[in-house]
RORODREN-407717 format. One line per field, with one value per residue: x negated, y negated, z of N, C-alpha, C in turn; residue number from 1; residue in three letters. Coordinates in Angstrom, 3 decimals. Layout:
REM residues N
n_px = c(X | ...)
n_py = c(Y | ...)
n_pz = c(Z | ...)
ca_px = c(X | ...)
ca_py = c(Y | ...)
ca_pz = c(Z | ...)
c_px = c(X | ...)
c_py = c(Y | ...)
c_pz = c(Z | ...)
resi = c(NUM | ...)
resn = c(Ala | ...)
//
This chain:
REM residues 95
n_px = c(3.877 | 5.209 | 4.120 | 1.478 | 1.811 | 2.318 | 4.704 | 6.488 | 7.717 | 9.522 | 10.024 | 12.661 | 14.143 | 13.642 | 14.909 | 17.567 | 18.066 | 17.758 | 19.932 | 22.087 | 21.922 | 22.628 | 20.729 | 18.448 | 16.064 | 13.421 | 13.582 | 11.225 | 10.013 | 8.280 | 5.561 | 5.794 | 3.895 | 4.038 | 3.761 | 1.819 | 3.295 | 2.929 | 1.956 | 3.335 | 2.769 | 0.095 | -2.825 | -5.323 | -8.787 | -10.766 | -13.201 | -16.031 | -15.310 | -12.586 | -10.629 | -10.214 | -10.786 | -9.905 | -10.719 | -10.533 | -12.967 | -13.269 | -14.911 | -16.586 | -18.563 | -21.341 | -20.967 | -18.260 | -16.827 | -14.698 | -15.204 | -14.652 | -14.910 | -14.716 | -14.470 | -15.025 | -14.600 | -15.624 | -13.761 | -14.556 | -17.414 | -18.279 | -19.575 | -20.277 | -19.560 | -18.846 | -19.254 | -18.040 | -18.542 | -16.754 | -15.487 | -12.845 | -10.047 | -8.099 | -5.125 | -5.629 | -8.379 | -8.824 | -7.546)
n_py = c(7.284 | 7.571 | 5.442 | 6.277 | 8.325 | 6.939 | 5.542 | 2.477 | 0.920 | -0.691 | -1.349 | -2.109 | -1.047 | 1.636 | 2.031 | 1.516 | 3.646 | 5.796 | 5.260 | 5.587 | 8.302 | 9.198 | 9.494 | 8.654 | 6.206 | 5.816 | 3.215 | 0.738 | -1.306 | -4.332 | -4.432 | -6.327 | -8.409 | -8.985 | -11.985 | -12.793 | -13.800 | -16.940 | -17.189 | -18.852 | -18.716 | -18.474 | -19.572 | -22.141 | -21.338 | -21.850 | -21.337 | -19.072 | -15.568 | -15.883 | -15.200 | -12.104 | -9.971 | -6.973 | -4.305 | -1.682 | 0.000 | 1.870 | 4.673 | 7.085 | 9.952 | 11.434 | 14.170 | 14.346 | 13.966 | 11.960 | 8.778 | 6.603 | 3.324 | 1.404 | -1.975 | -4.691 | -8.107 | -11.274 | -14.072 | -16.718 | -17.005 | -15.148 | -12.898 | -9.477 | -7.139 | -4.442 | -1.695 | 1.096 | 4.093 | 6.921 | 10.198 | 10.806 | 9.186 | 8.763 | 7.434 | 6.828 | 6.581 | 4.194 | 2.339)
n_pz = c(-22.523 | -24.918 | -26.360 | -26.589 | -28.392 | -30.669 | -31.039 | -31.319 | -28.802 | -26.201 | -22.633 | -22.143 | -24.263 | -23.840 | -21.349 | -22.139 | -23.917 | -22.141 | -20.422 | -22.202 | -22.635 | -20.195 | -18.261 | -15.580 | -14.686 | -12.406 | -10.107 | -9.948 | -7.650 | -7.044 | -4.747 | -1.989 | 0.005 | 3.404 | 5.017 | 7.823 | 10.832 | 12.344 | 15.574 | 18.304 | 20.940 | 21.444 | 23.045 | 23.154 | 23.136 | 25.897 | 27.105 | 27.590 | 28.118 | 28.258 | 26.298 | 24.717 | 21.936 | 20.245 | 18.002 | 15.552 | 13.605 | 10.736 | 9.305 | 7.214 | 7.452 | 5.619 | 5.516 | 5.574 | 7.903 | 9.888 | 11.352 | 14.047 | 15.296 | 18.120 | 18.712 | 20.851 | 21.231 | 22.411 | 21.897 | 22.073 | 22.389 | 20.569 | 21.405 | 21.670 | 23.791 | 23.840 | 21.823 | 20.710 | 19.396 | 18.226 | 17.389 | 17.713 | 19.201 | 22.107 | 23.612 | 26.298 | 26.281 | 24.925 | 26.530)
ca_px = c(3.630 | 5.659 | 3.147 | 0.302 | 2.157 | 2.448 | 5.985 | 6.495 | 8.922 | 9.283 | 10.710 | 14.106 | 14.718 | 13.554 | 15.986 | 18.848 | 18.212 | 17.995 | 21.303 | 23.003 | 21.866 | 23.086 | 19.575 | 18.080 | 14.658 | 13.158 | 13.396 | 9.943 | 10.047 | 6.926 | 5.268 | 5.615 | 3.161 | 4.659 | 2.786 | 1.843 | 3.904 | 2.055 | 2.480 | 3.269 | 2.376 | -1.360 | -3.434 | -6.680 | -9.844 | -11.454 | -14.560 | -16.345 | -14.543 | -11.203 | -9.811 | -10.945 | -10.116 | -10.440 | -10.364 | -11.166 | -13.633 | -13.224 | -15.888 | -16.666 | -19.934 | -21.628 | -20.417 | -16.802 | -16.199 | -14.300 | -15.781 | -13.988 | -15.707 | -13.939 | -15.265 | -14.384 | -15.332 | -15.205 | -13.446 | -15.215 | -18.857 | -18.532 | -20.386 | -19.622 | -20.100 | -18.491 | -19.169 | -17.896 | -18.231 | -16.272 | -14.823 | -11.401 | -9.653 | -6.778 | -4.669 | -6.306 | -9.743 | -8.803 | -7.179)
ca_py = c(8.491 | 7.315 | 4.556 | 7.082 | 9.145 | 6.101 | 4.856 | 1.085 | 0.852 | -1.393 | -0.768 | -2.359 | -0.073 | 2.933 | 2.080 | 1.599 | 5.020 | 6.652 | 5.041 | 6.199 | 9.757 | 9.509 | 9.747 | 7.520 | 5.957 | 5.399 | 1.775 | 0.372 | -2.663 | -4.783 | -4.427 | -7.675 | -8.430 | -9.843 | -12.863 | -12.704 | -14.956 | -17.687 | -17.093 | -20.117 | -18.491 | -18.384 | -20.747 | -22.418 | -20.747 | -22.948 | -20.976 | -17.643 | -14.605 | -16.347 | -14.387 | -11.015 | -9.310 | -5.636 | -3.799 | -0.431 | 0.071 | 3.265 | 5.057 | 8.524 | 10.410 | 12.123 | 15.525 | 14.266 | 13.760 | 10.569 | 8.119 | 5.367 | 2.500 | 0.389 | -3.158 | -5.719 | -9.339 | -12.496 | -14.965 | -18.016 | -16.932 | -14.097 | -11.862 | -8.169 | -6.294 | -3.034 | -1.040 | 2.470 | 5.007 | 8.263 | 10.894 | 10.726 | 8.373 | 8.924 | 6.170 | 6.582 | 6.158 | 2.801 | 1.540)
ca_pz = c(-23.280 | -26.285 | -27.002 | -26.939 | -29.559 | -31.841 | -31.107 | -30.864 | -27.969 | -24.945 | -21.468 | -22.233 | -25.186 | -23.165 | -20.354 | -22.847 | -24.416 | -20.978 | -19.952 | -23.164 | -22.444 | -18.841 | -17.405 | -14.749 | -14.419 | -11.037 | -9.992 | -9.357 | -7.131 | -6.688 | -3.324 | -1.488 | 1.264 | 4.399 | 5.640 | 9.278 | 11.477 | 13.241 | 16.928 | 19.021 | 22.327 | 21.580 | 23.635 | 22.721 | 23.944 | 26.582 | 27.470 | 27.466 | 28.923 | 28.368 | 25.399 | 24.090 | 20.809 | 19.977 | 16.691 | 15.153 | 12.318 | 10.300 | 8.296 | 7.017 | 7.308 | 4.358 | 5.566 | 5.490 | 9.206 | 10.052 | 12.516 | 14.452 | 16.201 | 18.820 | 19.005 | 21.666 | 20.959 | 23.082 | 20.779 | 22.216 | 22.144 | 19.571 | 22.029 | 21.555 | 24.850 | 23.677 | 20.520 | 21.164 | 18.294 | 18.569 | 16.297 | 17.950 | 20.341 | 22.710 | 24.178 | 27.576 | 25.983 | 24.516 | 27.704)
c_px = c(4.071 | 4.679 | 1.894 | 0.546 | 2.436 | 3.772 | 5.805 | 7.802 | 8.572 | 10.160 | 12.214 | 14.789 | 14.709 | 14.669 | 17.355 | 19.092 | 18.481 | 19.422 | 22.322 | 23.048 | 22.327 | 21.951 | 19.263 | 16.576 | 14.516 | 12.938 | 12.077 | 10.021 | 8.623 | 6.745 | 4.994 | 4.915 | 3.802 | 3.562 | 2.936 | 2.452 | 2.867 | 2.682 | 2.279 | 2.772 | 0.869 | -1.915 | -4.845 | -7.683 | -10.640 | -12.887 | -14.810 | -15.551 | -13.104 | -10.267 | -10.704 | -10.112 | -10.749 | -9.913 | -11.085 | -11.807 | -13.689 | -14.296 | -15.900 | -18.114 | -20.109 | -21.059 | -18.888 | -16.101 | -15.913 | -14.801 | -15.007 | -14.870 | -14.800 | -14.858 | -14.417 | -15.245 | -14.744 | -14.988 | -14.108 | -16.685 | -19.250 | -19.476 | -19.594 | -20.193 | -19.845 | -18.447 | -19.203 | -17.552 | -17.807 | -15.645 | -13.309 | -11.153 | -8.283 | -6.386 | -5.374 | -7.734 | -9.794 | -8.490 | -8.356)
c_py = c(8.289 | 6.423 | 5.323 | 7.922 | 8.298 | 5.375 | 3.413 | 0.867 | 0.108 | -0.812 | -0.979 | -1.344 | 1.324 | 3.082 | 2.215 | 3.012 | 5.981 | 6.507 | 5.671 | 7.715 | 10.176 | 9.831 | 8.495 | 7.437 | 5.515 | 3.892 | 1.498 | -1.086 | -3.089 | -4.796 | -5.855 | -7.606 | -9.423 | -10.684 | -12.781 | -13.981 | -15.651 | -17.674 | -18.409 | -19.941 | -18.360 | -19.692 | -20.919 | -21.793 | -21.896 | -22.609 | -19.499 | -16.819 | -15.046 | -15.461 | -13.356 | -10.448 | -7.944 | -5.148 | -2.476 | -0.607 | 1.547 | 3.503 | 6.573 | 8.905 | 11.179 | 13.530 | 15.538 | 14.026 | 12.281 | 10.027 | 6.838 | 4.640 | 1.441 | -0.773 | -4.131 | -6.967 | -10.465 | -13.542 | -16.334 | -17.949 | -15.938 | -13.017 | -10.559 | -7.234 | -4.804 | -2.677 | 0.443 | 3.389 | 6.379 | 8.893 | 10.889 | 9.918 | 8.812 | 7.583 | 5.818 | 6.092 | 4.668 | 1.911 | 1.483)
c_pz = c(-24.734 | -27.033 | -27.407 | -28.185 | -30.797 | -31.971 | -30.644 | -30.107 | -26.688 | -23.840 | -21.555 | -23.150 | -24.559 | -22.144 | -21.020 | -23.355 | -23.261 | -20.485 | -20.898 | -23.005 | -21.044 | -17.890 | -16.582 | -14.629 | -12.975 | -11.018 | -9.297 | -8.934 | -6.801 | -5.177 | -2.879 | -0.140 | 2.212 | 5.043 | 7.149 | 9.842 | 12.346 | 14.625 | 17.650 | 20.450 | 22.517 | 22.111 | 23.097 | 23.679 | 24.571 | 26.942 | 27.294 | 28.469 | 29.134 | 27.550 | 24.717 | 22.943 | 20.613 | 18.643 | 16.455 | 13.784 | 11.954 | 9.250 | 8.198 | 6.774 | 5.991 | 4.351 | 5.592 | 6.806 | 9.401 | 11.384 | 12.780 | 15.444 | 16.792 | 19.144 | 19.819 | 21.553 | 21.803 | 21.998 | 20.901 | 21.807 | 21.060 | 20.092 | 21.997 | 22.621 | 24.643 | 22.195 | 20.828 | 19.992 | 18.820 | 17.326 | 16.480 | 19.214 | 20.812 | 23.282 | 25.475 | 27.352 | 25.660 | 25.706 | 28.663)
resi = c(1 | 2 | 3 | 4 | 5 | 6 | 7 | 8 | 9 | 10 | 11 | 12 | 13 | 14 | 15 | 16 | 17 | 18 | 19 | 20 | 21 | 22 | 23 | 24 | 25 | 26 | 27 | 28 | 29 | 30 | 31 | 32 | 33 | 34 | 35 | 36 | 37 | 38 | 39 | 40 | 41 | 42 | 43 | 44 | 45 | 46 | 47 | 48 | 49 | 50 | 51 | 52 | 53 | 54 | 55 | 56 | 57 | 58 | 59 | 60 | 61 | 62 | 63 | 64 | 65 | 66 | 67 | 68 | 69 | 70 | 71 | 72 | 73 | 74 | 75 | 76 | 77 | 78 | 79 | 80 | 81 | 82 | 83 | 84 | 85 | 86 | 87 | 88 | 89 | 90 | 91 | 92 | 93 | 94 | 95)
resn = c(Met | Leu | Arg | Arg | Glu | Gly | Trp | Thr | Ile | Asn | Ile | Lys | Lys | Thr | Arg | Arg | Ile | Tyr | Asn | Glu | Leu | Gly | Leu | Gln | Leu | Arg | Asn | Lys | His | Pro | Lys | Arg | Arg | Val | Lys | Ala | Lys | Leu | Arg | Glu | Asp | Arg | Glu | Glu | Val | Thr | Gly | Pro | Asn | Asp | Val | Trp | Ala | Met | Asp | Phe | Val | His | Asp | Gln | Leu | Ala | Met | Gly | Lys | Lys | Leu | Arg | Ile | Leu | Thr | Val | Val | Asp | Thr | His | Ser | Arg | Phe | Cys | Pro | Val | Val | Asp | Pro | Arg | Phe | Ser | Tyr | Arg | Gly | Glu | Asp | Val | Val)
//
């Protein structure tokens, strides 16, 4: 805001002035992304119907209603036997 009004000031000077006045600025820490751990218990896929993966795809219709799609994929053949779109899911529905 000070720069928009024409002041030449940097963040260090701003913090020093705030500290002298007894004020506090909010500490902004950078968001660090946690890398996914590589799991050692995963086994290699040997054939079709051996390992399945499931995921949700989210979208929104033009009228604003949210839509969720459950997809189940065979990781060996990439065959997708289940694509189940619904407006809401319960835990029992997914199981």
